[in-house]
N, C-alpha and C positions, 0 to 999 in steps of 0.2 A: 727349691732349696733342698728338698729330700733327694732329688735326682743327683745333685752335686755331691751330697754326702755319700750316697750309694756308689757313685762313680769312683770316689776316692777309696772307699772301703773295698770295692771290687778290684781296683788297681793293686792295692796292697795285698789282697788275697791271691792274686795271680803271682805276685812276687814271692809270697809265702809258699805257694804250691811249687813253683819252680825251684826255690831254694831247698825245700824239703826233698823234692825229687832228686836233685843233684847230690844232696847229702846222702840219701839212701842209695842212689845208684853207685856211688863211689865205694860203698862197703858190701855190695852184693857179690856172691860167687858167680862163676861163669854159667851155671845152671841154677835158675831161680825157681824155687818151689812155691807154687801158689796154693796148692791143696795137698795135704799130706794124709790121704786116706788110701784104701786099697787101690782106687783108681787115681793115682797120683798125677797131678798136673804140674808140669815143669815147662819153662820157657827159657830160651837163651837170654843172657844179659842184654845183648844188642837188640834182640827182638822185643824185649820188654821196653827198652829205651825208645825205640821208634814208635811202637804202638802207643806208649804213654804220651809222648810228645804230640803225636797226631791227635789223640783223644783230648788232651788239654787244649790244643790249638782250636779244634773244632768246637769244643764246649764253650770256650771263652770268646770265640768269634761270633757266636750266636747273638751276643749283645749288640753287635753292629747291625746284624740283620734285623733284629727286633726293633732297634732304634729307627731304621729306615721304614719299616712296614707298619708299626703300631701307631695308634692314635696318640698324639702328643699331649692331649688334654686329660686323658683318663687316669694317668698315673701308672699305667701298666709298665712303662719303660723303667721307672724307678723300682717297681716291684720285681721286675725281671732281673735287674742288676742284683738285687738282694737275693733272688733265687740262685743265681750263679755263684754268689758268695757262699751260700749255704752248701752248695754242691762242692765248691772248692774246699770247704772245711771237711767235708766227708772224704774227699780225695786225700787230704793231708793225713787224716786218721788212718786211711787204708795204707798209705805209704809207711806210716809208723808201724803198722802191723806187719807189713812185708819185711821191713827192716829187722824187726825183732824176731820174726819167724825164721828168717834166713841168716841170722847172726851167729848161730852156732852155740850160743850160751843157753843154759837152762833158764827158762823163763815161764812164769805162770801166765799163759795167754789170756786167761779170764780177766786179767787186769786191763786189757785193751778193750774189753766189751763196753764199758761206759762211754769211751770216746767214740767207738763206731756206732753203737746203738743211739747214743745221744745225738750224733750228727744226723742219723736217719730220722730221729724224732724231729729235729730242727727242720729238716727238709719237708717232712710231712706237715708240720705246723705252718710252714711258709706256703706250701701248696694250698692248704685249706684257707689261708688268710685272704687270698685274692677274691674268691667268691663272697666271703664275708664282707670285705671292703666294698664290693660292688653293691651288695644288698643294702648295706648301710648308706651308701651314697644315694641310691634310688629312694630309700625311705626319707632321707633328709630333703631331697629335691621336691617331694610332693607336698 
């Protein structure tokens, strides 16, 4: 049952990532700034598009690989779907930051910190949860 729920949430998170990406991509300048320090990092709009689509595709295709390889009884597949959902939430937050950073308006970038750091905390908690689940399962089976 949990696997079906996580599959649905994962599917909608992929749609949200793609929707957010296309929205952000439409408003980007030809040279996208990723890091605005003395050693500034910029990339072309098209380069960012192809790299991002490739990264999203590879990241979300791993669920199919894990589904074929992992043990179906352990619950790892459902956990992994949830892990990819949390990574997709992080990617959405990063797209929001890139959109605001390259928007040209004056904006207090520290307002984006809770979204980005919160999604990183969510990923960390989700990563830690699998060993905790396995330990809990082993102690219950004894």
